[in-house]
BALOBA-1460 file (C-alpha; in Angstrom, 3 decimals):
// residues 117
<rec num="1" residu="m" x="119.895" y="76.976" z="83.419"/>
<rec num="2" residu="p" x="120.950" y="74.003" z="82.494"/>
<rec num="3" residu="e" x="122.382" y="73.481" z="79.184"/>
<rec num="4" residu="g" x="120.329" y="71.619" z="76.196"/>
<rec num="5" residu="r" x="117.070" y="73.313" z="77.952"/>
<rec num="6" residu="f" x="115.436" y="75.689" z="75.342"/>
<rec num="7" residu="t" x="113.543" y="78.854" z="76.846"/>
<rec num="8" residu="i" x="109.858" y="78.939" z="75.592"/>
<rec num="9" residu="l" x="110.606" y="82.030" z="72.587"/>
<rec num="10" residu="e" x="113.782" y="79.513" z="71.395"/>
<rec num="11" residu="k" x="111.297" y="76.771" z="71.379"/>
<rec num="12" residu="l" x="108.609" y="79.033" z="69.183"/>
<rec num="13" residu="v" x="111.425" y="80.806" z="67.135"/>
<rec num="14" residu="s" x="112.531" y="77.423" z="65.493"/>
<rec num="15" residu="e" x="113.710" y="76.849" z="61.812"/>
<rec num="16" residu="n" x="110.504" y="74.613" z="61.640"/>
<rec num="17" residu="n" x="108.054" y="76.685" z="63.304"/>
<rec num="18" residu="l" x="109.683" y="79.834" z="61.326"/>
<rec num="19" residu="a" x="109.073" y="77.785" z="57.646"/>
<rec num="20" residu="w" x="105.000" y="77.131" z="58.946"/>
<rec num="21" residu="l" x="104.738" y="80.423" z="59.520"/>
<rec num="22" residu="l" x="106.083" y="81.601" z="56.789"/>
<rec num="23" residu="l" x="104.123" y="79.145" z="54.849"/>
<rec num="24" residu="v" x="100.941" y="80.064" z="56.187"/>
<rec num="25" residu="i" x="101.992" y="83.752" z="55.786"/>
<rec num="26" residu="s" x="103.021" y="83.302" z="52.092"/>
<rec num="27" residu="v" x="99.291" y="81.616" z="51.417"/>
<rec num="28" residu="l" x="97.484" y="83.995" z="53.134"/>
<rec num="29" residu="i" x="98.735" y="86.824" z="50.726"/>
<rec num="30" residu="a" x="98.668" y="84.738" z="47.484"/>
<rec num="31" residu="s" x="94.829" y="84.146" z="48.676"/>
<rec num="32" residu="g" x="94.263" y="87.765" z="48.361"/>
<rec num="33" residu="l" x="94.496" y="88.975" z="52.096"/>
<rec num="34" residu="v" x="96.519" y="92.683" z="51.336"/>
<rec num="35" residu="f" x="93.070" y="93.467" z="49.463"/>
<rec num="36" residu="i" x="90.404" y="92.162" z="51.812"/>
<rec num="37" residu="l" x="92.271" y="94.381" z="54.387"/>
<rec num="38" residu="a" x="92.323" y="97.494" z="51.748"/>
<rec num="39" residu="e" x="89.249" y="97.609" z="50.411"/>
<rec num="40" residu="r" x="86.928" y="95.541" z="52.875"/>
<rec num="41" residu="p" x="84.690" y="93.724" z="50.629"/>
<rec num="42" residu="p" x="81.424" y="92.506" z="51.464"/>
<rec num="43" residu="f" x="81.564" y="88.546" z="52.717"/>
<rec num="44" residu="s" x="79.544" y="87.802" z="49.297"/>
<rec num="45" residu="l" x="77.296" y="89.386" z="46.704"/>
<rec num="46" residu="g" x="73.794" y="87.799" z="47.376"/>
<rec num="47" residu="t" x="73.850" y="84.197" z="46.395"/>
<rec num="48" residu="y" x="77.198" y="84.007" z="45.166"/>
<rec num="49" residu="i" x="80.575" y="83.769" z="46.650"/>
<rec num="50" residu="i" x="82.727" y="84.452" z="43.823"/>
<rec num="51" residu="y" x="82.725" y="87.287" z="42.691"/>
<rec num="52" residu="p" x="82.527" y="87.779" z="38.579"/>
<rec num="53" residu="g" x="85.150" y="89.856" z="37.327"/>
<rec num="54" residu="t" x="89.082" y="90.269" z="37.727"/>
<rec num="55" residu="a" x="88.810" y="93.477" z="39.388"/>
<rec num="56" residu="s" x="87.603" y="92.666" z="42.384"/>
<rec num="57" residu="q" x="87.251" y="90.073" z="45.338"/>
<rec num="58" residu="t" x="85.002" y="89.254" z="47.907"/>
<rec num="59" residu="t" x="85.693" y="87.812" z="51.519"/>
<rec num="60" residu="g" x="83.931" y="84.312" z="51.170"/>
<rec num="61" residu="e" x="85.930" y="84.312" z="47.597"/>
<rec num="62" residu="f" x="89.619" y="84.612" z="49.478"/>
<rec num="63" residu="l" x="88.463" y="81.918" z="52.364"/>
<rec num="64" residu="t" x="87.662" y="79.676" z="49.413"/>
<rec num="65" residu="i" x="90.860" y="80.370" z="47.906"/>
<rec num="66" residu="f" x="92.815" y="80.212" z="51.260"/>
<rec num="67" residu="f" x="91.420" y="76.602" z="51.669"/>
<rec num="68" residu="l" x="92.104" y="75.368" z="48.206"/>
<rec num="69" residu="y" x="95.868" y="76.600" z="47.940"/>
<rec num="70" residu="s" x="95.772" y="75.071" z="51.811"/>
<rec num="71" residu="l" x="94.601" y="71.567" z="50.693"/>
<rec num="72" residu="s" x="97.167" y="71.309" z="47.600"/>
<rec num="73" residu="i" x="99.681" y="72.284" z="50.013"/>
<rec num="74" residu="a" x="98.548" y="69.217" z="52.406"/>
<rec num="75" residu="g" x="98.656" y="67.002" z="48.767"/>
<rec num="76" residu="l" x="101.961" y="67.828" z="48.040"/>
<rec num="77" residu="i" x="103.091" y="67.464" z="51.313"/>
<rec num="78" residu="l" x="102.098" y="64.239" z="50.992"/>
<rec num="79" residu="l" x="103.371" y="63.545" z="48.255"/>
<rec num="80" residu="y" x="106.765" y="65.180" z="49.942"/>
<rec num="81" residu="e" x="106.722" y="62.265" z="52.670"/>
<rec num="82" residu="a" x="105.700" y="59.076" z="50.532"/>
<rec num="83" residu="p" x="109.223" y="58.328" z="49.985"/>
<rec num="84" residu="r" x="110.438" y="58.065" z="54.352"/>
<rec num="85" residu="y" x="108.440" y="55.249" z="53.834"/>
<rec num="86" residu="r" x="110.152" y="52.747" z="51.410"/>
<rec num="87" residu="s" x="110.502" y="50.212" z="54.243"/>
<rec num="88" residu="r" x="106.497" y="49.827" z="53.768"/>
<rec num="89" residu="p" x="105.571" y="49.433" z="50.465"/>
<rec num="90" residu="n" x="101.676" y="49.938" z="50.872"/>
<rec num="91" residu="l" x="102.181" y="53.215" z="53.406"/>
<rec num="92" residu="a" x="104.446" y="54.899" z="50.455"/>
<rec num="93" residu="i" x="101.856" y="53.826" z="47.456"/>
<rec num="94" residu="m" x="98.803" y="55.315" z="50.377"/>
<rec num="95" residu="f" x="100.734" y="58.405" z="50.227"/>
<rec num="96" residu="l" x="101.457" y="58.808" z="47.041"/>
<rec num="97" residu="i" x="97.874" y="57.645" z="45.880"/>
<rec num="98" residu="s" x="96.207" y="60.158" z="48.593"/>
<rec num="99" residu="g" x="98.408" y="62.748" z="47.810"/>
<rec num="100" residu="l" x="98.147" y="63.032" z="44.714"/>
<rec num="101" residu="l" x="94.184" y="62.744" z="44.291"/>
<rec num="102" residu="v" x="94.050" y="65.826" z="46.728"/>
<rec num="103" residu="v" x="96.212" y="68.165" z="44.775"/>
<rec num="104" residu="l" x="93.970" y="66.708" z="41.621"/>
<rec num="105" residu="i" x="90.939" y="67.934" z="42.787"/>
<rec num="106" residu="s" x="92.395" y="71.043" z="44.531"/>
<rec num="107" residu="v" x="93.628" y="72.477" z="41.204"/>
<rec num="108" residu="l" x="90.499" y="71.230" z="39.092"/>
<rec num="109" residu="l" x="88.680" y="73.065" z="41.955"/>
<rec num="110" residu="l" x="90.843" y="76.097" z="41.680"/>
<rec num="111" residu="f" x="90.698" y="76.495" z="37.908"/>
<rec num="112" residu="t" x="86.728" y="76.014" z="38.145"/>
<rec num="113" residu="v" x="86.707" y="78.972" z="40.766"/>
<rec num="114" residu="y" x="89.280" y="80.701" z="37.763"/>
<rec num="115" residu="g" x="86.351" y="79.951" z="35.230"/>
<rec num="116" residu="m" x="83.555" y="81.468" z="37.341"/>
<rec num="117" residu="k" x="85.688" y="84.745" z="37.542"/>
């Protein structure tokens, strides 16, 4: 095999791919995946997706929390990437403002979901 070529396994196990995989697994666990797998709750309780108590969680609530956590991480990534575009100030400002708005909206929605519990 010529030097400098990667096999498929080496590409899959690159540092970048492992970092993204660990991030997704961390968000899944923080959203309540372990409880969902262990208890097998219903998707929702009639018209409510959010279970009104801290002792349990529905699958719909897990998916909602996972989406909101992912949205806030996407906003943080936008904030992190903004300084890369210092040579194009309009683009950097757009990244900063949009990242900040995405983070604020997702955090407010997370507080709203927590308030419903």
